[in-house]
Backbone bond lengths (Angstrom), bond angles and torsions (degrees), N, CA, C in turn:
res aa  C-N    CA-C-N  psi(-1)  N-CA   C-N-CA  omega(-1)  CA-C   N-CA-C  phi
1 M - - - 1.453 - - 1.555 107.92 -
2 P 1.319 117.08 127.75 1.446 120.24 -179.93 1.536 110.77 -66.97
3 A 1.313 117.95 152.62 1.444 122.18 174.34 1.548 112.09 -74.20
4 V 1.302 116.83 -37.79 1.446 123.18 -172.37 1.524 109.77 -128.65
5 S 1.344 117.80 130.88 1.446 122.31 171.95 1.531 107.75 -107.78
6 V 1.331 112.38 125.97 1.520 119.25 -179.56 1.514 106.71 -98.51
7 V 1.310 116.45 118.11 1.463 122.31 -177.83 1.544 109.13 -104.81
8 I 1.352 115.67 120.75 1.476 122.39 -177.06 1.495 108.78 -121.82
9 P 1.357 119.05 106.19 1.461 120.71 168.78 1.513 109.83 -74.58
10 H 1.366 119.41 139.93 1.417 120.98 -173.02 1.516 109.08 -139.58
11 F 1.355 117.43 133.47 1.430 119.42 175.25 1.558 105.80 -149.40
12 N 1.368 115.90 108.57 1.423 122.20 173.60 1.549 114.73 49.93
13 R 1.354 113.16 49.17 1.459 116.55 178.68 1.542 110.48 -132.43
14 L 1.306 115.88 48.21 1.443 121.39 179.67 1.527 111.08 -63.70
15 N 1.355 116.44 -23.85 1.488 118.47 178.85 1.530 113.53 -73.08
16 T 1.330 117.07 -27.45 1.473 120.24 -179.13 1.552 112.89 -108.59
17 L 1.307 115.71 -17.43 1.485 118.76 -178.20 1.551 111.95 -56.32
18 P 1.299 122.02 -43.29 1.471 121.24 -179.06 1.578 112.49 -55.78
19 R 1.351 115.62 -41.02 1.472 119.38 178.51 1.503 111.02 -61.06
20 A 1.349 115.44 -44.53 1.485 118.08 -179.75 1.559 109.87 -64.69
21 L 1.348 117.36 -41.93 1.418 118.45 -178.50 1.557 112.57 -68.42
22 R 1.294 117.40 -38.27 1.461 121.02 175.58 1.563 109.46 -60.39
23 S 1.309 116.97 -38.30 1.432 116.07 -177.74 1.534 114.05 -70.64
24 V 1.365 114.06 -26.18 1.483 119.52 173.19 1.564 108.76 -71.12
25 A 1.348 114.98 -48.49 1.472 119.22 -179.89 1.535 113.28 -59.40
26 A 1.324 116.95 -25.04 1.473 121.63 -174.22 1.567 110.26 -89.93
27 Q 1.344 119.67 0.24 1.427 119.37 179.20 1.539 113.09 -62.04
28 S 1.324 115.64 139.17 1.453 119.67 176.43 1.533 110.55 -69.73
29 F 1.312 116.56 -28.81 1.472 122.22 175.66 1.518 107.10 -82.75
30 R 1.359 115.61 120.82 1.480 117.39 -168.21 1.528 113.86 -104.73
31 D 1.386 117.69 -12.13 1.447 121.90 -171.28 1.524 109.16 -83.87
32 I 1.345 115.14 69.50 1.495 120.45 -175.02 1.503 111.67 -134.70
33 E 1.322 114.18 162.44 1.467 123.26 166.17 1.513 106.69 -126.64
34 M 1.336 116.85 158.79 1.456 122.82 -179.82 1.553 109.79 -122.18
35 I 1.282 115.57 130.12 1.507 119.48 176.30 1.518 108.75 -122.85
36 I 1.293 115.21 115.55 1.459 121.90 177.72 1.536 107.23 -102.22
37 V 1.324 114.84 124.56 1.442 119.96 178.88 1.557 104.80 -109.66
38 D 1.358 113.61 106.27 1.453 119.54 179.66 1.509 111.97 -84.44
39 D 1.298 117.03 120.60 1.456 121.02 -172.15 1.520 113.11 -91.85
40 A 1.392 112.59 59.75 1.465 119.25 -179.95 1.510 112.25 60.50
41 S 1.309 118.03 45.85 1.473 120.65 179.24 1.518 109.41 -67.89
42 S 1.328 114.57 162.58 1.476 120.07 175.70 1.497 111.18 -78.10
43 D 1.354 117.95 -19.86 1.457 123.84 178.11 1.508 110.27 -119.85
44 D 1.320 114.75 146.83 1.472 119.57 -179.20 1.547 110.97 -88.21
45 P 1.340 119.14 124.11 1.471 119.37 -178.87 1.537 111.32 -76.50
46 G 1.300 119.42 -8.08 1.484 122.91 -177.18 1.477 113.74 -51.39
47 P 1.358 120.63 -54.58 1.457 117.74 -178.08 1.513 115.70 -59.13
48 I 1.326 118.11 -35.36 1.481 119.99 176.07 1.501 110.53 -63.19
49 V 1.351 117.63 -42.90 1.472 121.53 -177.39 1.560 107.71 -65.35
50 R 1.323 115.78 -47.44 1.517 116.82 -177.40 1.529 110.25 -65.07
51 A 1.310 118.80 -36.03 1.479 120.30 179.79 1.493 113.02 -64.81
52 M 1.336 117.50 -26.34 1.474 119.70 -178.02 1.526 111.61 -85.87
53 S 1.322 118.93 -13.91 1.440 124.07 177.82 1.559 110.96 48.20
54 P 1.358 117.70 61.19 1.464 117.83 -174.71 1.522 110.84 -66.49
55 P 1.347 114.38 148.19 1.520 120.76 -174.16 1.534 112.42 -85.11
56 F 1.303 115.37 37.58 1.480 120.12 179.75 1.479 110.64 -161.18
57 P 1.277 120.05 163.10 1.478 122.05 -178.99 1.538 111.41 -62.52
58 V 1.303 116.70 139.72 1.482 122.81 179.21 1.494 110.72 -131.02
59 T 1.278 117.53 130.05 1.474 125.02 175.61 1.534 110.49 -118.06
60 I 1.271 117.77 128.48 1.462 121.90 176.98 1.509 107.26 -113.16
61 L 1.350 115.74 118.89 1.472 119.62 179.04 1.578 105.05 -111.94
62 R 1.317 113.54 120.63 1.483 118.65 -176.39 1.500 110.65 -101.71
63 Q 1.331 120.55 124.51 1.440 122.74 174.70 1.512 111.96 -84.53
64 E 1.330 114.21 142.67 1.456 118.77 179.52 1.525 111.01 -75.01
65 T 1.303 118.63 -32.28 1.437 122.81 -179.78 1.567 107.57 -127.03
66 N 1.349 116.72 154.11 1.441 120.07 177.47 1.530 110.08 -76.01
67 T 1.310 114.31 124.25 1.492 120.94 -176.40 1.534 115.17 -117.78
68 G 1.316 117.88 -11.60 1.430 120.56 178.88 1.517 114.01 100.54
69 P 1.335 119.15 162.11 1.439 123.24 -173.66 1.544 114.20 -66.59
70 A 1.327 116.93 -29.94 1.502 119.05 -178.97 1.534 109.11 -61.66
71 R 1.358 116.22 -51.69 1.428 118.76 -177.80 1.521 112.88 -65.81
72 C 1.334 116.23 -38.01 1.448 118.94 176.83 1.488 113.98 -59.08
73 R 1.339 116.64 -41.87 1.447 119.78 178.32 1.522 112.26 -67.81
74 N 1.363 116.24 -39.35 1.434 119.01 177.97 1.566 111.88 -63.91
75 I 1.373 115.60 -39.04 1.472 117.69 178.62 1.525 110.06 -66.60
76 G 1.340 118.39 -36.55 1.436 121.76 177.14 1.541 112.48 -64.44
77 V 1.322 116.42 -41.52 1.489 120.36 178.14 1.517 109.64 -63.88
78 A 1.378 116.97 -42.84 1.475 119.32 -179.09 1.529 110.95 -63.03
79 E 1.306 117.65 -33.11 1.466 122.33 179.30 1.529 113.71 -77.61
80 A 1.320 115.40 -24.69 1.461 122.40 -171.97 1.537 114.62 -60.00
81 K 1.260 117.52 145.94 1.464 123.21 175.30 1.515 113.44 -111.60
82 G 1.300 117.30 -10.37 1.466 120.11 -174.94 1.545 111.58 -78.68
83 R 1.304 113.10 160.87 1.473 117.88 175.61 1.487 109.53 -74.50
84 W 1.287 119.08 -32.74 1.454 122.92 -178.29 1.535 108.83 -113.20
85 I 1.353 115.40 147.05 1.458 123.13 177.39 1.532 107.12 -115.33
86 A 1.332 114.69 129.38 1.514 120.12 170.87 1.525 108.23 -122.61
87 F 1.333 113.90 128.01 1.460 119.76 177.53 1.510 111.28 -93.24
88 L 1.365 114.05 142.27 1.496 119.99 175.77 1.461 108.74 -140.64
89 D 1.314 118.83 121.83 1.458 120.62 174.34 1.521 110.25 -73.93
90 S 1.274 117.27 148.61 1.475 119.61 -170.96 1.526 115.13 -73.52
91 D 1.324 115.37 -1.47 1.526 118.96 173.77 1.506 111.45 -114.40
92 D 1.339 119.45 9.93 1.471 120.23 179.34 1.505 109.74 -105.78
93 E 1.349 116.75 -176.30 1.460 120.47 -174.51 1.520 109.05 -150.53
94 W 1.356 116.51 130.90 1.461 122.46 173.14 1.502 109.87 -92.70
95 L 1.350 116.13 148.77 1.466 121.11 166.66 1.553 109.16 -85.93
96 S 1.278 116.52 165.64 1.439 119.80 -166.25 1.527 114.57 -65.20
97 E 1.314 121.18 -25.16 1.442 121.96 -175.89 1.562 110.64 -99.28
98 K 1.302 119.56 11.78 1.455 121.83 -173.54 1.565 109.50 -58.83
99 I 1.325 114.68 -59.92 1.470 118.27 -173.54 1.536 111.18 -68.21
100 A 1.311 118.23 -40.34 1.469 121.20 -179.79 1.532 111.35 -59.67
101 T 1.360 114.06 -44.38 1.507 119.37 179.12 1.513 111.54 -62.04
102 Q 1.344 115.57 -45.10 1.488 117.95 -175.08 1.503 112.12 -76.28
103 V 1.306 119.02 -34.62 1.467 119.72 175.03 1.482 110.64 -60.70
104 A 1.376 116.98 -45.45 1.442 120.32 178.94 1.517 112.60 -58.89
105 A 1.325 116.54 -39.90 1.466 121.84 177.96 1.527 111.21 -65.74
106 A 1.307 115.11 -43.79 1.520 122.20 179.73 1.517 111.48 -63.31
107 E 1.345 115.22 -44.07 1.464 118.48 -178.57 1.489 114.49 -65.97
108 H 1.367 117.93 -23.75 1.405 120.44 178.61 1.550 113.38 -94.27
109 A 1.332 116.60 2.41 1.436 118.16 179.14 1.516 111.14 -73.98
110 G 1.311 116.44 151.76 1.478 119.99 -179.06 1.493 113.23 -65.90
111 D 1.313 118.48 -44.47 1.428 123.66 178.40 1.502 108.69 -115.44
112 K 1.335 116.82 94.74 1.463 120.58 -173.93 1.544 112.43 -65.47
113 G 1.273 118.12 -29.42 1.428 122.72 -177.33 1.528 112.05 -74.08
114 R 1.353 118.65 -15.49 1.462 120.40 179.78 1.515 112.04 -113.03
115 V 1.303 121.24 5.90 1.427 122.88 -172.03 1.550 109.14 -80.49
116 V 1.320 116.34 139.64 1.452 124.63 171.13 1.546 106.93 -128.25
117 C 1.358 117.27 112.88 1.423 121.86 177.32 1.596 109.13 -89.76
118 V 1.323 114.12 133.32 1.484 118.98 -179.22 1.517 108.33 -129.72
119 A 1.340 116.92 121.26 1.440 122.70 176.90 1.521 109.11 -85.91
120 K 1.316 117.15 147.19 1.427 122.69 175.82 1.517 110.13 -58.26
121 T 1.317 117.95 138.42 1.452 122.24 179.20 1.518 114.59 -84.13
122 F 1.278 116.22 121.46 1.472 123.33 171.94 1.544 107.31 -113.02
123 I 1.322 115.43 119.55 1.446 120.24 -176.43 1.521 111.41 -99.57
124 R 1.306 116.57 133.32 1.479 121.18 172.60 1.531 109.14 -109.88
125 W 1.340 111.71 111.85 1.489 122.29 169.77 1.478 108.50 -89.62
126 P 1.303 120.07 164.48 1.497 122.50 177.85 1.526 112.77 -55.83
127 D 1.382 116.86 -28.91 1.443 117.45 -174.11 1.529 114.17 -123.31
128 R 1.352 117.84 7.19 1.446 117.41 -178.24 1.557 108.37 -168.65
129 E 1.371 113.70 168.37 1.508 120.03 172.04 1.498 108.08 -116.16
130 E 1.329 116.02 152.27 1.465 124.20 -177.07 1.491 108.75 -137.68
131 E 1.329 118.55 139.77 1.410 125.20 -179.64 1.570 108.57 -114.72
132 R 1.323 116.17 130.36 1.481 120.88 -177.77 1.473 112.55 -111.76
133 A 1.321 119.06 143.60 1.447 123.03 -175.24 1.540 108.18 -75.10
134 L 1.342 115.57 153.17 1.431 121.73 175.25 1.504 111.46 -85.74
135 W 1.323 116.65 162.62 1.436 121.76 175.64 1.478 109.72 -74.43
136 N 1.375 115.84 133.18 1.435 122.18 171.40 1.536 107.48 -110.36
137 P 1.308 119.08 106.21 1.508 121.44 -175.86 1.507 111.09 -55.81
138 D 1.311 120.28 -30.03 1.468 121.57 178.84 1.530 113.38 -66.31
139 D 1.341 116.16 -19.66 1.447 119.81 -177.37 1.575 113.25 -87.71
140 G 1.290 116.58 -6.92 1.475 120.58 179.65 1.486 113.10 142.20
141 P 1.321 118.88 174.70 1.489 122.54 -175.86 1.516 111.88 -68.56
142 I 1.319 114.35 162.24 1.417 121.26 -173.65 1.543 111.19 -68.72
143 G 1.326 117.96 -28.61 1.468 120.82 176.16 1.548 111.25 -62.20
144 A 1.312 116.07 -42.67 1.491 119.64 177.85 1.488 111.39 -65.07
145 F 1.316 116.84 -35.54 1.497 121.49 176.94 1.536 109.50 -60.91
146 F 1.298 117.94 -47.47 1.427 123.27 -177.12 1.535 112.68 -68.02
147 F 1.339 117.07 -50.12 1.404 122.79 -166.74 1.513 119.50 -100.75
148 L 1.348 113.43 -24.23 1.501 119.11 -179.12 1.521 109.86 -102.73
149 Q 1.388 115.80 -31.17 1.442 119.06 -176.33 1.535 111.49 -105.36
150 G 1.334 117.62 -1.45 1.437 120.02 -178.52 1.491 115.98 66.36
151 G 1.325 115.21 30.61 1.497 121.97 -175.97 1.497 114.02 -72.62
152 V 1.348 116.46 158.20 1.465 123.26 -179.37 1.499 108.46 -134.20
153 M 1.331 115.57 133.03 1.503 123.38 167.00 1.518 104.20 -132.42
154 Q 1.317 117.88 82.80 1.448 122.64 -172.56 1.501 112.61 -66.87
155 T 1.290 120.30 146.34 1.450 125.36 -174.12 1.533 111.41 -58.83
156 S 1.323 114.97 -36.62 1.497 118.21 -179.51 1.486 113.18 -68.27
157 S 1.321 117.46 -8.74 1.473 121.32 -178.60 1.499 111.79 -89.67
158 L 1.324 119.86 -4.00 1.504 122.95 -166.58 1.516 112.91 -96.37
159 L 1.337 113.95 146.39 1.469 122.19 163.47 1.538 104.91 -143.94
160 L 1.339 114.98 132.73 1.464 121.32 -179.08 1.515 108.73 -150.52
161 S 1.335 114.82 167.14 1.485 118.94 -178.23 1.514 110.16 -68.97
162 R 1.284 116.81 147.79 1.508 120.38 174.32 1.480 110.09 -60.67
163 E 1.327 117.11 -36.89 1.489 122.86 177.36 1.536 110.38 -53.71
164 L 1.320 116.71 -47.61 1.473 120.38 -178.24 1.490 111.41 -71.76
165 A 1.347 117.38 -40.39 1.465 122.59 -178.30 1.538 108.18 -63.43
166 L 1.335 120.24 -32.50 1.443 120.84 -179.38 1.577 109.85 -79.51
167 A 1.360 116.12 -33.68 1.485 122.10 -178.61 1.476 110.57 -74.21
168 A 1.339 120.17 -29.98 1.503 122.49 -177.24 1.504 108.52 -128.87
169 P 1.353 120.80 69.53 1.445 121.77 -177.98 1.491 115.35 -69.14
170 F 1.336 114.82 166.52 1.460 120.01 172.95 1.539 107.91 -65.62
171 D 1.329 116.16 147.64 1.466 119.79 179.83 1.512 109.88 -85.45
172 E 1.318 117.21 115.99 1.451 120.42 -169.59 1.517 112.50 -79.96
173 R 1.343 117.27 -2.54 1.467 119.13 172.53 1.492 112.73 -74.49
174 L 1.389 115.48 -15.31 1.452 119.26 -177.06 1.531 110.98 -100.36
175 R 1.327 115.44 129.18 1.473 119.18 174.29 1.508 110.10 -94.70
176 Q 1.355 117.15 -10.17 1.386 123.40 -179.79 1.571 107.23 -151.02
177 F 1.287 113.93 156.99 1.508 120.95 -178.09 1.524 111.24 66.42
178 E 1.325 118.18 7.95 1.456 121.73 176.89 1.514 114.85 -61.85
179 D 1.381 114.41 -31.85 1.470 118.25 -179.73 1.547 109.91 -72.87
180 I 1.318 117.85 -37.26 1.478 118.10 178.04 1.520 110.82 -67.50
181 W 1.328 118.25 -42.06 1.462 120.16 179.44 1.543 110.25 -65.98
182 F 1.301 117.63 -37.47 1.465 121.19 175.88 1.543 111.54 -56.10
183 L 1.322 116.51 -43.20 1.486 119.37 -178.53 1.527 111.24 -76.12
184 I 1.331 117.87 -34.24 1.446 120.52 175.35 1.528 109.86 -62.00
185 Q 1.334 117.07 -43.93 1.427 123.14 176.88 1.543 111.45 -57.18
186 L 1.321 113.02 -47.88 1.497 117.80 -177.41 1.546 108.93 -61.11
187 A 1.320 115.94 -45.18 1.484 118.29 178.56 1.484 111.96 -62.67
188 E 1.335 118.63 -39.11 1.471 121.74 178.61 1.461 110.78 -66.01
189 Q 1.322 120.19 -29.22 1.455 122.74 -178.49 1.504 114.13 -90.83
190 G 1.346 116.34 7.18 1.411 121.43 173.85 1.523 114.75 81.10
191 A 1.347 117.46 31.27 1.429 118.13 175.34 1.487 111.58 -64.15
192 S 1.327 116.25 153.45 1.495 121.66 -179.54 1.563 106.45 -101.24
193 F 1.351 113.23 108.08 1.456 118.83 -176.35 1.545 108.13 -86.47
194 Q 1.329 115.10 133.58 1.475 123.30 173.61 1.568 106.21 -119.48
195 F 1.296 116.21 128.47 1.495 120.23 -174.75 1.539 111.73 -110.17
196 Q 1.336 115.21 137.80 1.424 120.57 177.06 1.549 107.66 -114.02
197 H 1.255 116.45 124.71 1.462 121.36 -170.00 1.525 112.46 -96.85
198 E 1.334 116.09 -13.29 1.475 119.34 177.72 1.565 112.08 -71.95
199 R 1.319 115.16 166.49 1.479 119.39 178.92 1.507 109.44 -80.91
200 L 1.371 115.05 109.16 1.450 117.66 -176.68 1.545 113.46 -123.85
201 F 1.350 115.99 -9.26 1.496 116.13 178.42 1.529 108.19 -160.18
202 Y 1.336 112.87 163.99 1.491 121.31 174.65 1.513 109.03 -122.89
203 W 1.318 113.41 133.53 1.444 123.37 172.81 1.520 106.40 -100.73
204 Y 1.344 116.58 113.25 1.499 119.64 -176.20 1.536 108.43 -87.27
205 R 1.358 115.41 132.85 1.432 119.94 -178.50 1.519 108.65 -135.45
206 G 1.342 115.14 147.46 1.417 123.87 169.67 1.503 116.50 76.14
207 A 1.336 118.72 5.99 1.441 117.64 -177.67 1.534 112.27 -91.65
208 S 1.331 118.06 -9.50 1.478 121.22 -178.99 1.498 111.53 -138.74
209 E 1.276 117.99 136.54 1.456 122.84 174.21 1.518 111.63 -64.66
210 A 1.350 117.66 -22.91 1.426 119.99 -176.51 1.532 115.08 -85.44
211 Q 1.395 117.87 -3.27 1.388 118.30 179.44 1.511 112.57 -56.83
212 L 1.314 119.57 137.41 1.436 122.66 -179.24 1.544 111.18 -64.64
213 S 1.300 116.51 -28.87 1.481 122.12 -179.33 1.502 110.14 -69.58
214 R 1.358 117.94 -13.09 1.476 118.71 179.90 1.560 109.52 -101.72
215 A 1.325 117.11 13.38 1.450 123.81 176.02 1.496 110.83 -132.12
216 I 1.324 117.09 163.22 1.468 120.28 -174.94 1.541 107.62 -137.40
217 S 1.315 118.43 130.54 1.442 124.99 173.92 1.569 106.48 -100.29
218 I 1.299 118.69 112.40 1.429 119.50 177.08 1.505 111.77 -66.75
219 A 1.363 116.39 -34.27 1.502 119.61 177.93 1.550 110.22 -62.31
220 S 1.353 116.11 -43.71 1.434 116.86 177.43 1.517 114.20 -68.09
221 A 1.338 117.39 -30.90 1.470 121.62 175.98 1.517 107.77 -62.32
222 R 1.324 117.45 -47.62 1.446 121.44 -177.13 1.533 110.25 -63.62
223 T 1.325 115.76 -45.43 1.470 121.07 -177.98 1.557 108.57 -64.15
224 F 1.336 116.11 -39.13 1.456 119.45 178.81 1.480 111.77 -61.34
225 M 1.361 117.94 -45.39 1.454 119.72 -177.48 1.579 110.56 -67.60
226 E 1.314 116.36 -31.51 1.486 119.92 176.49 1.522 108.70 -68.07
227 L 1.295 119.41 -42.50 1.439 123.86 -179.66 1.511 111.38 -62.69
228 C 1.303 116.58 -41.04 1.465 119.85 -174.05 1.544 112.35 -63.81
229 G 1.360 116.23 -39.00 1.436 119.74 178.30 1.474 110.92 46.97
230 P 1.349 118.70 -128.97 1.441 120.90 -179.58 1.522 116.14 -79.66
231 A 1.359 115.52 -0.43 1.456 117.75 178.89 1.525 114.43 -62.73
232 I 1.341 114.84 -25.25 1.524 119.69 177.25 1.565 105.21 -128.22
233 G 1.320 115.03 153.00 1.433 122.03 -178.16 1.517 113.22 -82.00
234 N 1.305 117.74 173.45 1.491 120.37 -179.13 1.507 113.35 -63.09
235 R 1.376 115.80 -38.50 1.452 116.86 177.67 1.524 113.57 -62.15
236 E 1.319 115.79 -40.23 1.492 120.29 176.61 1.494 110.44 -65.14
237 K 1.334 119.70 -37.91 1.457 120.75 178.50 1.530 111.37 -66.37
238 R 1.305 114.95 -42.84 1.514 116.61 177.84 1.523 111.50 -64.84
239 A 1.349 115.16 -38.05 1.483 117.77 176.45 1.504 112.46 -63.37
240 F 1.352 114.30 -41.10 1.509 117.96 -179.46 1.521 108.50 -65.03
241 L 1.296 117.07 -47.01 1.481 119.87 179.63 1.529 113.42 -54.52
242 T 1.336 114.64 -42.76 1.450 116.48 -172.88 1.544 109.96 -87.89
243 M 1.294 119.13 -42.22 1.498 120.97 -175.74 1.506 112.81 -77.08
244 M 1.350 118.48 -45.10 1.452 120.25 -168.35 1.515 111.05 -99.84
245 A 1.304 117.37 -34.75 1.437 120.76 179.44 1.494 113.82 -104.01
246 G 1.333 116.34 -15.90 1.435 122.58 -174.70 1.525 116.44 -52.80
247 P 1.317 120.47 -46.23 1.476 120.17 -179.59 1.506 113.53 -51.91
248 A 1.321 116.81 -36.38 1.458 119.35 178.49 1.568 109.47 -82.14
249 W 1.301 119.05 -39.49 1.399 121.25 -174.03 1.594 110.79 -68.61
250 V 1.306 116.11 -36.99 1.447 118.62 -179.22 1.532 110.50 -63.49
251 R 1.305 117.18 -26.29 1.473 121.84 178.07 1.537 110.35 -86.33
252 K 1.294 119.51 -41.51 1.440 122.50 -173.64 1.511 113.90 -88.56
253 A 1.335 118.09 -34.73 1.454 119.16 -173.99 1.544 107.38 -145.85
254 P 1.353 118.72 64.56 1.477 120.30 -177.38 1.505 114.54 -58.90
255 L 1.348 119.77 -31.28 1.479 120.31 179.07 1.491 111.55 -67.22
256 E 1.336 117.03 -25.01 1.496 121.60 177.96 1.538 108.27 -85.49
257 F 1.332 116.26 -38.33 1.451 119.78 -172.24 1.553 111.79 -69.80
258 W 1.392 117.38 -47.10 1.481 120.17 -169.90 1.510 112.34 -62.46
259 P 1.308 124.02 -44.42 1.485 121.13 175.69 1.487 113.46 -57.74
260 A 1.388 118.35 -38.11 1.444 118.35 177.24 1.506 111.09 -71.55
261 A 1.334 118.28 -36.40 1.468 117.98 -179.89 1.534 111.12 -67.28
262 I 1.330 116.20 -39.97 1.465 119.97 178.54 1.539 110.06 -62.54
263 G 1.367 117.68 -42.32 1.424 121.39 175.76 1.514 114.13 -60.77
264 A 1.376 115.26 -39.69 1.484 119.40 178.19 1.544 109.90 -67.84
265 L 1.354 117.36 -35.14 1.464 118.09 176.29 1.508 110.84 -66.93
266 L 1.280 117.30 -40.55 1.458 120.16 -174.92 1.560 112.86 -69.69
267 D 1.345 115.18 -36.06 1.469 117.30 177.55 1.508 114.73 -91.03
268 G 1.310 117.42 4.70 1.475 121.40 175.23 1.529 114.41 81.38
269 S 1.334 117.13 10.90 1.465 120.17 177.54 1.518 111.93 -64.49
270 I 1.336 117.51 -35.84 1.434 124.02 175.83 1.509 110.10 -132.78
271 S 1.327 117.06 167.27 1.423 122.62 178.71 1.536 109.01 -110.38
272 F 1.304 117.65 171.17 1.435 120.23 174.22 1.544 111.89 -65.17
273 R 1.318 114.90 -31.73 1.513 120.10 174.90 1.546 109.41 -64.99
274 N 1.287 115.56 -44.13 1.482 118.23 176.51 1.539 109.80 -57.23
275 L 1.311 116.53 -48.09 1.443 120.73 -178.87 1.517 112.10 -58.05
276 A 1.302 116.58 -42.44 1.486 122.17 -179.05 1.543 106.83 -62.83
277 G 1.327 119.62 -41.13 1.415 123.61 177.57 1.542 112.89 -62.48
278 I 1.327 114.88 -37.37 1.515 120.98 179.18 1.514 107.80 -64.17
279 I 1.329 117.33 -44.91 1.442 120.06 -175.79 1.542 109.29 -67.04
280 R 1.342 116.98 -41.32 1.459 120.79 177.54 1.529 110.23 -58.10
281 K 1.378 116.70 -47.08 1.451 120.39 -177.77 1.510 114.27 -66.08
282 S 1.359 115.39 -29.54 1.457 117.73 -179.42 1.510 114.52 -63.93
283 R 1.348 115.32 -17.99 1.480 118.39 178.43 1.503 114.06 -73.78
284 S 1.350 116.71 -23.40 1.479 120.92 -172.50 1.522 113.40 -122.46
285 V 1.314 118.59 -12.34 1.446 120.78 -176.56 1.549 112.70 -64.15
286 R 1.291 118.41 140.81 1.459 122.64 174.95 1.509 109.09 -85.60
287 L 1.321 117.25 138.45 1.475 121.63 176.44 1.467 108.51 -99.01
288 L 1.368 115.81 119.17 1.429 119.50 176.54 1.496 110.55 -84.33
289 P 1.370 116.49 155.38 1.473 120.71 -179.92 1.547 107.63 -65.16
């Protein structure tokens, strides 16, 4: 039985999948398996995987219909045999010590069944790199970190026990923002977060127009806000509406957007600079069904 199961959701990213696969094969920690959940892509990732001859077991699960990243990750977790689950998006990249560092941290945790390891996010844009701060639970709730402080805990940074991943799955009603809700749920349920500050992975942004992060689903945004309920405060909700869903809302429902945006400005949830960025992004963002 492998110690770590690597779960990779994949949809039409054959141009970036080899980079992700190579970064798994290059891990210094070798006791792993890889599970690729193909979300009804137009191309089969199988030939690329076989051509790379990865030095560990690989399972490819192909969906008949496109269901979204939440369900793909849940399917991968259900199939996994490892004690630990590590998620990797098919357009991201791990550095060689990522799994070894996080497994060591998880094994030293007091309650291994509740531990969630989070590596610091390093973003690679086409023309620059960016480093994002980690959440400090002593500074406030996780909702404030995400929505008021612009924090990031990217899915490819995570390692957690299979036990916990099964007990707190991704919400399959969400096609977007499912990763944020997953982490809010974990925090609400008392997960023990362990943070790694060294450079262990890269989150690639802006290289492809097809990236989900460059599109917005208003339906998922509405569902996300309903799910959050009292888990996040009103300031956080206004900040989410304006910052994360605003570029779509200002185009589709401006009469609903502007009162929320003005309220967010008045209570300090966003700044005028933030609002200007939202308006700029609204001109190019893709609207998902």
